[in-house]
C-alpha positions as CSV (number, residue, x, y, z in Angstrom):
1,M,18.8,-6.1,-18.8
2,K,19.5,-4.9,-15.3
3,F,16.7,-4.6,-12.7
4,Q,16.7,-0.7,-12.7
5,E,16.5,-0.7,-16.4
6,Y,13.6,-2.9,-16.5
7,Q,11.9,-0.8,-13.6
8,Q,12.2,2.3,-15.8
9,T,10.6,0.9,-18.7
10,L,7.4,0.6,-16.7
11,G,7.0,4.4,-16.1
12,G,5.1,5.8,-13.2
13,S,6.8,5.6,-9.7
14,S,7.9,2.6,-7.7
15,C,8.8,1.6,-4.2
16,L,11.0,-1.3,-3.3
17,Y,9.7,-3.7,-0.5
18,A,10.9,-6.6,1.3
19,N,8.3,-8.7,-0.6
20,A,5.3,-8.1,-2.7
21,S,2.8,-9.1,0.1
22,N,4.0,-6.2,2.2
23,A,3.6,-3.7,-0.7
24,L,0.1,-5.1,-1.3
25,K,-0.8,-4.5,2.3
26,D,0.3,-0.8,2.3
27,L,-1.4,-0.4,-1.0
28,L,-4.7,-1.8,0.3
29,V,-4.7,0.2,3.5
30,Y,-4.1,3.3,1.3
31,V,-7.1,2.4,-0.8
32,A,-9.4,1.6,2.0
33,A,-8.5,4.8,3.8
34,R,-9.3,6.9,0.7
35,S,-12.4,5.0,0.1
36,G,-14.2,6.3,3.3
37,I,-16.1,3.1,3.4
38,E,-15.9,0.6,6.3
39,S,-14.9,-2.8,5.0
40,P,-14.7,-2.1,1.4
41,N,-14.7,-5.0,-1.2
42,I,-11.9,-6.2,-3.2
43,L,-12.4,-9.0,-6.0
44,L,-9.7,-11.6,-6.0
45,P,-9.4,-14.6,-8.4
46,S,-10.4,-17.9,-6.8
47,Y,-6.8,-19.3,-7.8
48,I,-4.6,-17.3,-5.3
49,P,-2.0,-17.8,-2.6
50,A,-3.7,-17.8,0.9
51,K,-1.3,-15.2,2.0
52,L,-2.7,-12.7,-0.5
53,Y,-6.2,-13.3,0.9
54,R,-5.1,-12.9,4.4
55,T,-3.3,-9.6,3.3
56,A,-6.6,-8.3,2.0
57,L,-8.4,-9.2,5.2
58,A,-5.6,-7.7,7.3
59,A,-6.0,-4.4,5.3
60,G,-9.8,-4.2,6.2
61,F,-11.2,-5.5,3.1
62,K,-14.2,-7.9,2.5
63,V,-13.1,-10.4,-0.1
64,K,-15.3,-11.6,-3.1
65,F,-13.9,-14.1,-5.4
66,Y,-14.2,-14.4,-9.1
67,E,-13.8,-18.0,-10.6
68,I,-10.6,-19.0,-12.5
69,F,-11.1,-21.8,-15.1
70,D,-8.8,-24.0,-17.0
71,Q,-5.9,-22.4,-18.8
72,C,-6.3,-19.7,-16.0
73,T,-9.1,-17.8,-17.6
74,F,-12.1,-16.1,-16.1
75,D,-15.5,-14.7,-17.1
76,L,-15.3,-11.0,-17.4
77,A,-19.2,-10.8,-17.0
78,E,-18.9,-12.4,-13.6
79,V,-16.3,-9.8,-12.6
80,E,-18.6,-7.1,-13.7
81,R,-21.6,-8.7,-11.7
82,L,-19.5,-8.8,-8.5
83,I,-18.5,-5.1,-8.6
84,D,-20.8,-3.3,-6.4
85,D,-20.9,0.2,-4.7
86,K,-18.4,-1.1,-2.0
87,T,-16.0,-2.4,-4.4
88,R,-12.7,-0.4,-4.5
89,A,-10.3,-2.8,-6.2
90,V,-10.0,-5.7,-8.5
91,F,-6.8,-7.9,-8.3
92,H,-5.7,-9.5,-11.5
93,V,-3.1,-12.1,-11.7
94,H,-1.0,-12.6,-14.9
95,Y,-0.7,-16.3,-14.4
96,F,2.6,-17.6,-15.7
97,G,3.2,-14.2,-17.2
98,F,0.4,-14.4,-19.7
99,A,-2.0,-11.3,-20.0
100,H,-5.3,-13.2,-19.7
101,Q,-7.8,-10.4,-20.8
102,I,-5.9,-7.5,-19.2
103,Q,-7.1,-4.9,-21.6
104,E,-10.7,-5.8,-21.1
105,M,-10.2,-5.9,-17.3
106,A,-8.7,-2.4,-17.5
107,E,-11.5,-1.1,-19.4
108,L,-14.1,-2.6,-17.1
109,T,-12.5,-1.3,-14.0
110,K,-12.0,2.2,-15.4
111,K,-15.7,2.2,-16.5
112,K,-16.8,1.1,-13.0
113,G,-14.4,3.5,-11.1
114,V,-12.4,0.9,-9.2
115,H,-8.7,0.3,-8.9
116,L,-7.1,-2.4,-10.9
117,I,-4.2,-4.0,-9.3
118,E,-2.0,-6.3,-11.3
119,D,0.0,-9.1,-10.0
120,C,3.2,-9.3,-12.1
121,A,5.1,-11.9,-10.1
122,L,6.0,-13.7,-13.3
123,T,6.0,-11.1,-16.0
124,M,9.7,-10.1,-16.4
125,G,9.7,-8.5,-19.9
126,A,6.1,-9.8,-20.8
127,T,4.1,-7.4,-22.9
128,F,0.5,-7.5,-24.5
129,R,-0.1,-5.6,-27.8
130,G,3.3,-3.7,-27.4
131,K,2.6,-2.6,-23.8
132,N,4.3,-3.9,-20.6
133,L,2.4,-6.0,-18.2
134,G,2.1,-4.0,-15.2
135,T,1.2,-0.8,-16.9
136,Y,-2.5,-1.5,-17.6
137,G,-3.7,-1.1,-14.1
138,D,-3.5,1.7,-11.4
139,F,-1.0,-0.3,-9.4
140,A,1.3,-3.5,-10.1
141,L,3.1,-5.8,-7.7
142,F,6.3,-7.4,-8.7
143,S,8.2,-10.3,-7.1
144,M,11.9,-10.0,-7.6
145,R,12.1,-13.4,-5.8
146,K,10.2,-15.0,-8.5
147,M,11.5,-12.9,-11.6
148,F,15.1,-12.7,-10.6
149,L,15.4,-15.6,-8.2
150,F,16.5,-13.3,-5.3
151,S,16.1,-14.7,-1.8
152,E,13.5,-11.8,-1.1
153,G,12.3,-8.6,-2.6
154,G,9.4,-7.0,-4.4
155,F,8.2,-3.6,-5.7
156,V,5.1,-1.9,-6.3
157,R,4.4,0.4,-9.3
158,L,2.1,3.3,-9.1
159,S,0.8,4.9,-12.2
């Protein structure tokens, strides 16, 4: 499958970036500006590259972490407890291309009125219950460097 064909299977609109971190920064700046809150919160998983943490800080977010356990699982009740009136986004990583409670996370973020951002760096062609990973959240980040072994490149999908 060609890259453009894969991109079209995701629906929504998308923008190409030099890398997924740049896409995340622009996305978070947009979310923060629309929130009307000084230093809104974002929930990040505890097992995450430091550059994504720095990206959230650079975009003006206060970071809260939810714990990641063995087999890259997490406690959805903990995520729910961490969401407060300043929370504007939850970042969900599809570790090694696996869904890891994505449907439940999507339902929770919708119920709480916060954005769900999916990290789809390793999800080329991955589905859960017949639906492409990267289509459960409001936004999804893809790394062409990791999926296609390009030297650089990423894109963001907007629902």
